[in-house]
C-alpha positions as CSV (number, residue, x, y, z in Angstrom):
1,M,0.1,-0.1,0.4
2,S,1.5,3.7,-0.5
3,H,2.1,6.2,1.4
4,K,-1.0,8.2,-0.2
5,T,-3.6,5.4,0.7
6,L,-2.5,5.0,4.0
7,P,-4.9,6.5,7.0
8,L,-3.5,8.6,8.8
9,T,-3.0,6.2,12.0
10,D,-3.7,2.8,12.2
11,H,-6.7,3.3,14.4
12,Y,-8.0,6.5,12.4
13,D,-7.9,8.8,9.8
14,V,-9.2,12.9,9.4
15,K,-11.3,13.4,6.9
16,R,-13.3,16.5,5.8
17,G,-16.6,16.8,5.7
18,E,-18.9,18.8,2.6
19,D,-19.1,21.7,5.0
20,G,-14.9,22.0,4.8
21,H,-14.9,21.0,8.5
22,R,-12.5,18.6,9.9
23,Y,-13.7,15.2,11.1
24,L,-12.3,11.8,12.8
25,R,-13.0,8.5,11.1
26,P,-12.1,5.6,13.8
27,L,-10.8,2.6,12.7
28,V,-11.5,0.6,16.4
29,R,-14.7,0.8,18.4
30,G,-15.9,0.8,21.9
31,F,-13.4,0.1,25.0
32,N,-10.0,0.8,22.5
33,L,-11.6,4.3,21.8
34,T,-10.7,4.8,25.5
35,R,-7.5,3.4,25.9
36,I,-5.6,5.3,22.8
37,P,-4.6,8.7,23.7
38,L,-5.5,10.9,20.2
39,L,-8.7,8.9,20.1
40,N,-9.8,9.4,24.0
41,K,-12.4,12.4,25.1
42,G,-13.2,11.1,28.1
43,T,-16.8,12.1,29.3
44,A,-16.3,14.5,26.8
45,F,-17.6,11.5,24.2
46,T,-21.1,13.0,22.8
47,A,-24.1,11.1,23.6
48,E,-24.1,10.7,19.9
49,E,-21.0,9.2,19.9
50,R,-21.6,7.3,22.7
51,E,-24.6,5.7,21.0
52,A,-23.0,5.0,17.7
53,H,-19.6,4.0,18.2
54,G,-19.8,1.4,21.4
55,L,-18.9,3.3,24.0
56,D,-22.6,3.0,26.1
57,G,-21.9,1.5,29.2
58,L,-18.7,2.4,29.3
59,L,-18.4,5.5,30.6
60,A,-19.7,8.0,33.0
61,P,-22.9,9.0,32.2
62,Q,-21.9,12.6,32.6
63,V,-21.1,15.1,29.4
64,D,-18.5,17.2,30.2
65,S,-16.9,20.2,27.4
66,L,-13.4,20.0,26.6
67,E,-13.0,23.1,28.8
68,V,-14.8,21.6,31.9
69,L,-12.1,18.8,31.5
70,I,-9.4,21.2,31.1
71,E,-10.1,23.1,34.8
72,R,-10.6,19.6,36.1
73,A,-7.2,18.1,35.3
74,Y,-5.7,21.8,35.8
75,R,-7.1,21.0,39.4
76,E,-5.3,17.8,39.6
77,F,-2.1,19.4,38.0
78,S,-2.6,22.3,40.9
79,K,-3.0,19.2,44.3
80,R,0.4,17.9,43.4
81,G,3.4,19.1,45.0
82,A,7.3,18.7,44.0
83,A,7.7,19.5,40.0
84,L,8.7,15.9,39.0
85,E,4.9,14.9,40.7
86,K,3.7,17.5,38.5
87,H,5.7,16.3,35.3
88,V,4.7,12.7,35.6
89,Y,0.9,13.9,36.1
90,L,1.2,15.5,33.0
91,R,2.8,12.9,31.5
92,N,0.2,10.5,32.4
93,L,-2.4,12.7,31.5
94,Q,-0.5,13.0,28.0
95,D,-0.6,9.0,27.4
96,R,-4.5,8.8,28.6
97,N,-5.6,12.2,26.7
98,E,-3.5,13.7,24.3
99,V,-5.9,16.3,23.3
100,L,-6.7,17.1,26.6
101,F,-2.9,17.5,27.6
102,Y,-2.3,19.8,24.8
103,A,-5.8,21.9,25.5
104,L,-4.0,22.0,29.5
105,L,-0.6,23.4,28.6
106,S,-1.3,25.6,25.9
107,H,-4.0,27.3,28.2
108,H,-0.9,27.6,30.8
109,V,2.0,27.2,28.8
110,E,3.9,29.6,31.0
111,E,3.4,27.9,34.2
112,M,3.6,24.2,32.7
113,L,6.4,24.6,30.3
114,P,9.5,24.5,32.9
115,I,7.1,21.1,34.0
116,V,7.3,19.3,30.9
117,Y,10.6,20.8,29.7
118,T,14.0,22.2,31.5
119,P,14.8,22.2,34.4
120,T,12.1,19.7,35.5
121,V,12.5,17.4,32.4
122,G,16.3,16.8,33.7
123,D,15.0,14.9,36.8
124,A,12.7,13.2,34.7
125,V,15.6,11.8,32.4
126,K,17.2,10.7,35.4
127,K,14.3,8.9,37.0
128,F,13.0,7.7,33.8
129,S,13.5,4.2,34.6
130,Q,11.6,4.5,37.9
131,I,8.6,6.9,36.5
132,Y,8.3,5.0,33.2
133,R,4.1,3.8,32.9
134,Y,3.4,3.5,28.8
135,P,5.1,2.9,26.2
136,R,5.5,5.8,23.9
137,G,7.6,6.8,20.6
138,L,10.0,4.5,18.8
139,T,13.1,2.6,21.3
140,L,15.8,1.2,18.8
141,S,18.8,-0.9,20.6
142,T,21.5,-2.7,19.9
143,R,19.2,-5.7,20.4
144,T,16.6,-4.1,17.6
145,I,18.5,-2.6,15.6
146,E,18.9,-5.1,12.7
147,R,15.1,-5.0,12.5
148,A,14.8,-1.3,12.3
149,E,12.5,-1.7,9.2
150,Q,10.3,-3.8,11.3
151,A,10.3,-2.0,14.0
152,L,9.7,1.4,12.1
153,A,6.8,-0.4,10.9
154,N,4.9,-1.6,13.8
155,V,4.5,2.4,14.8
156,P,1.0,3.1,14.2
157,L,1.5,6.3,12.7
158,N,1.7,6.4,9.0
159,D,2.7,10.2,8.1
160,V,5.1,11.0,10.5
161,R,6.9,14.9,9.6
162,I,8.8,15.7,12.9
163,I,11.1,13.3,15.0
164,V,13.6,14.5,18.1
165,A,16.3,11.4,18.5
166,T,18.7,11.4,20.9
167,D,21.6,8.7,22.1
168,S,20.8,10.4,25.4
169,S,24.8,10.5,25.7
170,A,25.0,14.4,26.5
171,I,21.4,15.1,28.2
172,L,21.0,19.3,29.3
173,G,24.2,19.8,32.1
174,I,23.9,16.1,33.4
175,G,26.1,14.0,30.7
176,D,25.7,10.4,29.9
177,Q,21.4,8.8,30.7
178,G,21.5,5.8,28.5
179,F,17.8,5.1,28.3
180,G,16.3,8.2,29.9
181,G,17.1,10.7,27.1
182,M,13.4,9.5,26.0
183,A,12.2,12.0,28.4
184,I,14.3,14.7,26.3
185,S,12.2,13.7,22.8
186,I,9.1,13.4,24.6
187,G,9.3,16.4,25.7
188,K,10.3,18.5,22.8
189,L,7.8,17.1,20.7
190,S,5.3,18.3,23.2
191,L,6.6,21.5,22.5
192,Y,6.2,21.3,18.7
193,T,3.1,20.5,19.2
194,V,2.5,23.4,21.2
195,A,3.9,26.0,20.1
196,G,5.2,24.8,17.0
197,G,1.4,23.9,15.3
198,V,2.9,20.1,14.3
199,G,-0.1,17.9,15.1
200,P,0.9,15.3,17.5
201,D,-0.5,12.4,15.5
202,K,2.5,13.7,13.0
203,T,5.6,13.3,15.2
204,L,7.7,10.5,17.0
205,P,9.9,11.3,19.5
206,V,12.8,8.6,19.3
207,E,15.5,7.2,21.7
208,L,18.8,5.5,19.8
209,D,20.1,2.9,23.1
210,V,23.6,2.1,22.0
211,G,24.7,1.5,25.5
212,T,25.8,3.6,28.6
213,G,29.4,5.0,29.6
214,R,27.7,4.8,33.3
215,A,28.3,1.6,35.3
216,D,25.8,2.3,37.7
217,L,23.0,2.3,35.7
218,R,24.9,-0.7,33.9
219,E,24.5,-2.1,37.4
220,D,21.4,-0.8,38.2
221,P,18.5,-4.0,38.0
222,H,15.6,-1.1,37.5
223,Y,17.5,0.4,34.8
224,L,15.5,-0.1,31.4
225,G,17.8,0.7,28.6
226,V,20.5,-2.3,27.1
227,K,23.4,-2.6,29.8
228,H,26.6,-2.5,28.3
229,E,28.8,-0.1,26.9
230,R,28.5,2.7,24.3
231,L,29.1,1.7,21.0
232,T,31.8,3.8,19.3
233,G,33.6,4.5,15.7
234,E,32.4,2.6,12.7
235,E,29.7,0.4,15.4
236,Y,28.2,3.8,16.2
237,F,27.8,4.9,13.0
238,A,26.4,1.9,11.2
239,F,23.7,1.9,14.5
240,I,22.8,5.4,13.0
241,D,23.0,4.6,9.4
242,K,20.5,1.5,10.0
243,F,18.2,4.3,12.0
244,V,18.0,6.7,9.3
245,E,17.8,4.6,6.2
246,A,14.8,3.1,7.8
247,T,13.6,6.4,8.7
248,I,14.0,7.3,5.4
249,Q,11.6,4.3,3.8
250,R,9.1,4.6,6.4
251,Y,8.2,8.7,6.7
252,P,9.7,10.1,3.2
253,K,8.4,14.0,4.8
254,A,9.8,13.5,8.0
255,I,12.3,16.1,9.4
256,I,14.7,14.7,12.0
257,Q,15.9,16.6,15.5
258,W,19.1,15.6,16.4
259,E,19.3,16.3,20.5
260,D,21.3,16.3,23.2
261,F,24.3,13.7,21.1
262,S,27.9,14.6,22.9
263,K,29.9,17.2,21.2
264,D,32.0,15.1,19.2
265,A,29.1,13.1,18.1
266,A,26.8,16.1,17.2
267,F,29.1,17.6,14.9
268,E,29.9,14.3,13.2
269,V,25.9,13.3,12.7
270,L,25.3,16.4,11.7
271,A,27.5,16.4,8.8
272,R,26.9,13.0,8.3
273,Y,23.4,13.6,7.5
274,R,22.4,17.0,6.9
275,K,22.3,16.1,3.2
276,V,20.7,12.6,3.7
277,V,17.9,13.4,5.3
278,P,16.4,17.4,6.1
279,S,18.0,17.4,9.6
280,F,19.6,19.9,12.6
281,N,21.0,19.7,15.5
282,D,19.2,21.7,18.6
283,D,22.1,21.8,20.7
284,I,24.3,23.3,18.6
285,Q,22.0,25.3,16.0
286,G,19.5,26.1,17.9
287,T,21.2,27.1,20.8
288,G,23.2,29.2,18.7
289,A,20.1,30.8,17.0
290,V,18.1,32.0,20.2
291,V,21.5,32.9,21.7
292,L,22.0,35.3,18.8
293,A,18.8,36.5,19.1
294,G,18.7,37.8,22.5
295,V,22.2,39.4,21.8
296,L,20.4,41.4,18.9
297,N,17.9,42.4,21.2
298,A,19.6,43.7,24.3
299,C,22.2,45.7,21.6
300,R,19.1,47.4,20.6
301,I,18.2,48.1,24.2
302,K,21.8,49.9,24.7
303,G,21.6,51.5,21.5
304,E,24.5,49.7,19.7
305,A,25.3,47.2,16.9
306,L,26.2,43.5,17.4
307,K,29.7,44.4,15.5
308,D,30.6,46.7,18.5
309,Q,30.9,44.0,21.1
310,V,33.4,41.8,22.2
311,V,31.8,38.7,23.3
312,V,33.5,36.1,25.3
313,V,32.1,32.5,25.5
314,H,32.3,30.4,28.2
315,G,31.7,26.9,27.3
316,A,33.3,25.2,24.1
317,G,30.9,21.7,23.7
318,A,28.4,21.4,21.5
319,G,26.2,24.8,22.9
320,G,29.1,26.7,22.9
321,A,30.4,25.8,19.3
322,G,26.5,26.5,17.8
323,V,26.0,30.1,19.8
324,A,29.8,30.8,18.8
325,A,29.4,29.9,15.6
326,A,26.3,32.3,15.6
327,I,27.8,35.5,16.7
328,R,30.4,35.6,14.1
329,E,27.5,35.0,11.5
330,G,25.9,38.0,12.9
331,M,28.6,40.3,12.7
332,H,29.5,38.9,9.4
333,R,26.0,40.4,8.2
334,E,27.0,43.8,10.2
335,G,30.1,43.6,7.8
336,L,33.3,42.4,9.9
337,S,35.9,40.6,7.6
338,P,36.8,37.7,9.4
339,D,40.1,39.3,11.1
340,E,37.9,41.8,12.7
341,I,35.4,39.1,13.8
342,A,38.6,37.0,15.4
343,R,39.4,40.3,17.4
344,R,35.9,40.0,19.1
345,V,34.6,36.6,19.7
346,F,36.5,34.2,21.9
347,V,35.8,31.0,23.0
348,L,37.2,29.0,26.3
349,D,36.7,25.5,27.4
350,S,37.9,24.1,30.7
351,R,41.5,24.9,29.9
352,G,41.2,28.0,29.1
353,L,41.1,29.9,26.0
354,L,41.2,28.2,22.5
355,T,44.3,29.3,20.9
356,D,45.1,27.9,17.3
357,D,48.9,26.6,19.0
358,R,46.7,24.2,21.3
359,S,46.1,20.8,20.9
360,M,42.2,19.9,20.8
361,E,38.9,18.2,18.9
362,A,38.5,19.2,15.7
363,Y,35.3,21.0,16.0
364,K,37.0,23.2,18.1
365,Q,39.5,24.4,15.6
366,A,37.4,27.0,13.8
367,L,36.5,28.5,17.3
368,A,40.6,29.2,18.4
369,T,42.0,32.7,18.5
370,P,45.2,33.5,16.8
371,R,47.7,33.0,19.2
372,A,48.9,36.3,17.9
373,L,46.6,38.4,19.0
374,V,46.8,37.6,22.9
375,S,50.6,36.8,23.3
376,G,51.0,39.8,24.9
377,W,47.9,39.3,27.1
378,S,48.8,39.0,31.7
379,G,46.7,35.4,31.2
380,T,43.9,33.7,28.9
381,D,41.8,32.1,31.7
382,L,38.2,33.7,32.0
383,L,39.1,36.5,34.5
384,G,42.2,37.3,32.3
385,V,40.1,37.2,28.8
386,V,37.5,39.3,29.6
387,R,39.8,41.6,31.0
388,E,42.8,41.6,28.1
389,A,39.6,41.7,25.2
390,K,37.7,44.3,26.7
391,A,34.6,41.7,26.6
392,T,31.1,43.3,27.1
393,V,29.1,40.5,26.2
394,L,29.4,36.9,28.8
395,L,27.5,33.7,27.9
396,G,28.1,30.9,29.8
397,L,27.2,27.5,28.3
398,S,29.9,25.7,30.5
399,G,27.3,23.6,32.7
400,V,30.2,25.1,35.6
401,P,27.8,26.3,38.5
402,G,28.8,30.0,39.9
403,T,31.4,30.6,36.8
404,F,30.5,34.0,36.0
405,D,31.7,35.3,40.1
406,E,31.8,38.9,41.5
407,D,35.0,39.6,40.2
408,I,34.7,38.4,36.8
409,V,31.0,40.3,36.6
410,K,32.8,43.2,37.4
411,A,35.6,42.9,35.2
412,A,32.5,43.1,32.3
413,L,31.3,46.2,34.2
414,A,34.3,48.2,34.1
415,N,34.8,47.5,30.1
416,T,30.9,48.6,29.4
417,P,28.4,50.5,31.1
418,R,25.8,48.0,30.3
419,P,27.3,44.2,30.7
420,L,25.5,41.3,28.8
421,V,26.1,38.9,30.9
422,F,23.6,35.1,29.6
423,P,24.6,32.1,32.7
424,L,22.8,30.2,29.8
425,S,23.5,26.4,31.0
426,N,20.9,24.2,32.0
427,P,19.2,23.1,34.1
428,T,19.0,25.9,37.0
429,A,21.6,24.3,39.4
430,H,24.3,24.7,36.6
431,S,23.7,28.1,35.8
432,E,26.8,30.1,35.8
433,A,25.6,33.0,37.9
434,L,21.8,33.6,39.7
435,P,20.4,36.8,38.1
436,E,19.8,38.3,41.6
437,D,24.0,38.4,42.1
438,I,24.6,39.8,38.6
439,L,22.2,42.7,39.3
440,R,23.9,43.4,42.8
441,W,27.4,43.3,41.3
442,T,26.6,45.4,38.6
443,D,24.4,47.7,40.5
444,G,21.1,47.2,38.6
445,A,23.5,48.1,34.6
446,A,23.2,44.2,33.5
447,I,21.2,42.9,30.9
448,V,20.5,39.8,32.2
449,A,19.2,36.5,30.3
450,T,19.2,32.9,31.3
451,G,18.7,29.2,29.6
452,S,16.4,28.1,32.2
453,P,13.3,30.4,34.2
454,F,13.8,33.1,36.6
455,A,12.1,35.4,38.4
456,P,12.0,38.8,38.2
457,V,14.5,40.7,40.4
458,E,14.0,43.7,42.3
459,H,16.6,46.3,42.8
460,G,17.3,49.5,43.2
461,G,13.3,50.3,42.9
462,Q,13.0,48.7,39.7
463,T,11.5,45.2,39.1
464,H,14.2,43.6,36.1
465,E,12.4,41.0,33.7
466,I,15.0,37.8,33.4
467,G,14.6,36.9,29.9
468,Q,15.0,33.1,29.0
469,G,17.0,32.2,26.0
470,N,14.8,28.8,25.6
471,N,15.4,26.7,22.5
472,A,11.8,26.5,22.6
473,F,11.9,30.0,20.8
474,I,13.7,28.6,18.0
475,F,13.1,25.0,16.8
476,P,9.3,24.2,17.0
477,G,9.2,27.5,14.2
478,L,11.9,26.2,12.4
479,G,11.1,22.6,12.6
480,F,7.0,23.9,11.0
481,G,8.3,26.5,8.9
482,A,10.9,22.7,7.3
483,I,7.9,20.5,7.1
484,L,5.5,23.5,5.5
485,A,8.2,24.0,2.2
486,R,9.1,19.9,1.9
487,V,12.4,21.3,2.3
488,R,15.2,19.2,0.9
489,E,17.7,20.1,3.1
490,I,18.1,22.7,6.5
491,T,20.4,25.1,5.3
492,D,22.5,27.1,8.1
493,E,20.9,30.5,6.0
494,M,17.1,28.9,7.6
495,V,18.3,28.7,11.4
496,T,19.9,32.1,11.1
497,E,17.3,33.8,9.4
498,A,15.0,32.0,12.2
499,A,17.2,34.1,14.9
500,Y,16.6,37.4,13.6
501,A,13.0,36.7,12.9
502,L,12.9,36.1,16.7
503,A,14.9,39.2,17.7
504,D,12.4,41.3,15.5
505,Y,9.4,39.4,16.8
506,T,10.6,40.8,20.2
507,Q,11.4,44.4,19.3
508,A,8.4,44.6,18.0
509,H,6.5,43.3,20.5
510,H,8.4,43.6,23.5
511,P,11.5,46.8,22.7
512,G,12.5,46.4,26.4
513,R,13.5,42.8,26.5
514,T,16.2,40.1,25.3
515,Y,12.9,37.5,24.6
516,P,9.4,37.7,25.0
517,P,7.5,36.4,27.4
518,V,7.0,32.1,27.5
519,N,3.2,32.3,26.6
520,E,3.8,34.0,23.2
521,L,6.2,30.5,22.0
522,S,3.6,30.0,19.2
523,Q,2.9,34.1,17.9
524,A,6.6,33.7,18.1
525,S,7.0,30.3,16.4
526,V,4.9,31.5,13.8
527,Q,6.9,34.3,13.0
528,V,10.0,32.2,12.7
529,A,8.3,29.8,10.7
530,V,7.1,32.3,7.7
531,A,10.8,33.4,7.8
532,V,12.0,29.9,7.4
533,I,10.1,29.2,4.8
534,K,11.0,32.3,3.1
535,Q,14.7,31.6,3.4
536,A,14.0,27.9,2.1
537,I,12.7,29.3,-1.2
538,K,15.7,31.6,-1.5
539,D,17.9,28.8,-0.8
540,G,16.1,26.6,-3.4
541,V,15.6,24.0,-1.2
542,A,11.8,24.3,-0.9
543,T,10.0,21.3,-2.8
544,E,6.5,22.5,-1.6
545,F,5.1,24.3,-4.8
546,S,2.7,26.5,-3.3
547,V,4.1,28.4,-0.7
548,R,6.7,29.8,-3.4
549,R,3.4,31.5,-5.3
550,L,2.3,33.1,-1.6
551,S,2.6,36.6,-0.8
552,D,4.1,37.7,2.7
553,G,0.9,38.4,4.3
554,E,-0.5,35.3,2.0
555,L,2.3,32.9,3.8
556,R,1.7,34.1,7.4
557,A,-2.5,33.2,6.5
558,F,-0.8,29.7,5.5
559,V,1.3,28.7,8.0
560,E,-1.4,30.3,11.1
561,R,-4.3,28.1,9.0
562,K,-2.2,25.1,8.8
563,F,-1.2,25.1,12.7
564,W,-2.8,22.2,14.6
565,E,-5.2,23.7,17.7
566,P,-6.0,21.2,20.5
567,K,-9.9,20.1,20.2
568,F,-12.0,17.4,20.1
569,L,-13.2,16.7,16.5
570,P,-16.2,14.7,16.1
571,Y,-16.6,11.2,14.7
572,H,-18.0,10.5,11.8
573,S,-18.0,6.5,10.1
């Protein structure tokens, strides 16, 4: 059977009636309707649906609206105490009634984003084997990779458009988490739906279980992943090759977001597959784009240009490398030459400044500063670089808490009246500094943004909003735009346009902020998606002919029309 004739899922299809409205045509009946998350309406099944589809006697007599179910679910959510308890409640709701889950999340996105995503998802990853209840997504392990095509055929979704795949080797700032990384893929795809408009039946979380380097997990009788050392080298890439080949066969329209790979693997995987299957690495490219957007807006707040800044990036993993590349691209756009950029962007790892006379991993070589530029410096540790380079921007992606101490922040303050200090590492416990400390040390002069959510800070009679440089402002719109344009490839230029679109959205709607409020994720994502589609057309990688004929206004309306909304559709046979 061809992809064109398959229903949307093995359990239902979505059709349009003569009136143009969408409806569900279920392919199962009765009890099974209440056990499939995307079909289950709970007590919102109408009396007519209950009679027609074998549900009489299986449900409570009350017939409720979606609004009543949202209110009831929020009341239950609020009873949970610790953040992880709330996370588990939401995950269980997602596995029971998916439309209700997304309706609840969209109504309370600012409150619940830190629960389904960072920082709470870090705890969920660590304890994934303990809180595991129902299977979700696709797990390929060393036990099943030789049957990858069969495993993908078992997935009941027939039109997947976005996959988030992780090998769990470098989750947030907490390292190798083995099978637990599946929680990241699930959480990211929740944001693709609530913020990026991708229907949940077009998303697939994937765990690539190639083993773990952690003996404590391998020796834990309750750990659910395979219990051997991680694959490396040729064996590792043979595994990923089989996944990619089977995915292209099963889901030829799918985009892959590579997530939380170790720094070496992250760059190699991206380079190996980005022209084979449309894909991007959120840790590298998404982080780079969201930080560039925040820095651009902070520069606007200062009344200065990006090209006039001196930027220190502390942390040379996948995120730090992506940020450095994005900042350099921004400076290039503003007219600086490579030599001029080299004097304005400095990257440090745990051994200090990257210089071109040091031995280092291959991916770091492009980030290195020419030794000749620093030959007269008093030091190339973080404090030395801030002082000698006269840094005006500090970007923390080290995962080491407390790195931006008082001496370092005050050294940046000595270089500019308003330093930009962005401690961006996740989760919260890994932040390079606390916003209240930065503002106290600079007497409120610093412009602060973080990776995890922080409450506003009162200082000197002023309330300082702390912008959250959350990748959720980039990847949902980037992926949604790429899906709608049916791209052959996700280009670097598309990612950069996503950054500028986010910056422009913030400037237009919140001119005094580095990032918009989290409750505007979906509005920002629409603007990002439009920019991504336009750049894909310009780059010649968009294969969806219809989008190439649309004006800017028509394109925005097209994106908004395609945006999935959490509401119960009527059932018709």
